[in-house]
C-alpha positions as CSV (number, residue, x, y, z in Angstrom):
1,M,201.3,122.4,-66.5
2,K,199.8,124.6,-63.6
3,P,196.0,124.0,-62.0
4,T,194.6,127.3,-63.8
5,E,195.8,125.9,-67.2
6,I,194.4,122.9,-66.8
7,Y,191.0,124.0,-65.3
8,Q,190.7,126.2,-68.6
9,H,191.4,123.3,-70.9
10,L,188.7,121.4,-68.8
11,K,186.1,123.9,-69.4
12,D,187.1,124.1,-73.3
13,I,186.2,120.2,-73.0
14,A,183.2,120.9,-71.9
15,A,182.3,123.3,-74.3
16,K,183.1,120.9,-77.2
17,I,180.5,118.4,-76.0
18,D,178.2,121.3,-74.9
19,I,178.3,121.8,-71.7
20,A,178.4,125.3,-70.3
21,V,180.3,125.9,-67.0
22,S,179.8,128.7,-64.8
23,E,180.7,129.7,-61.6
24,H,178.1,131.0,-59.1
25,N,178.4,131.9,-55.2
26,F,176.5,129.1,-53.7
27,R,177.1,130.7,-50.3
28,A,174.8,133.7,-51.1
29,T,171.8,131.3,-51.7
30,G,171.7,130.1,-48.5
31,I,171.1,126.8,-49.7
32,N,173.5,123.9,-49.2
33,A,174.6,122.9,-52.6
34,R,177.5,121.4,-54.4
35,S,179.2,121.6,-57.8
36,G,178.1,119.5,-60.4
37,L,176.0,118.7,-63.7
38,C,172.8,119.6,-64.3
39,R,170.2,120.3,-67.0
40,V,168.6,123.8,-67.5
41,R,166.1,123.7,-70.0
42,G,167.2,121.2,-71.6
43,R,170.9,121.7,-71.7
44,Q,173.5,120.3,-69.8
45,R,175.4,122.9,-67.4
46,F,177.9,122.4,-65.2
47,I,177.6,124.7,-62.1
48,M,180.8,125.4,-60.0
49,D,181.3,126.9,-56.6
50,K,183.3,129.9,-57.0
51,H,184.6,129.3,-53.9
52,L,186.6,126.5,-54.5
53,S,190.1,126.4,-54.7
54,V,191.4,125.8,-58.6
55,R,192.9,122.4,-57.6
56,E,189.4,121.4,-56.4
57,K,187.7,122.8,-59.4
58,V,189.9,120.7,-61.7
59,D,189.1,117.7,-59.7
60,V,185.1,118.2,-59.6
61,L,185.2,119.2,-63.3
62,G,187.8,116.3,-63.9
63,D,185.6,113.6,-62.5
64,C,182.6,115.1,-64.5
65,L,184.0,114.6,-67.7
66,T,185.2,111.2,-67.1
67,D,181.7,110.1,-67.4
68,F,182.1,111.2,-71.5
69,S,183.1,109.8,-74.1
70,L,186.0,112.0,-75.4
71,D,188.1,110.1,-77.6
72,D,187.2,112.1,-80.7
73,I,188.3,115.4,-78.9
74,Y,191.9,116.8,-79.2
75,I,193.3,117.0,-75.8
76,V,196.3,118.2,-74.8
77,P,198.4,115.4,-73.8
78,A,199.3,116.8,-70.1
79,V,195.1,117.2,-69.5
80,R,194.5,113.8,-71.3
81,K,196.9,112.0,-68.6
82,F,195.3,113.9,-65.9
83,L,191.5,112.9,-67.1
84,D,192.9,109.2,-67.4
85,R,194.1,109.3,-63.8
86,S,190.7,110.6,-62.3
87,R,189.2,108.0,-64.7
88,N,191.1,105.3,-62.7
89,T,190.7,106.5,-59.1
């Protein structure tokens, strides 16, 4: 599976557990910021640096999602295997 496909699946999984994923230009803010999970007005959001490579986006979002229980959500087997590997590293 291509990294772009995995990334899309990860964003879909995040949406299923009520985490909005958005990409922003951190360079334009002039603030040293990193991609990650935060709370905005009581809702969970994952804010991603749009300048990261797709592989980096997959790794960062995958790491975040391993902190949540995903047992009740259908996940494509290749993506489930990726998340299991991320959880074990």
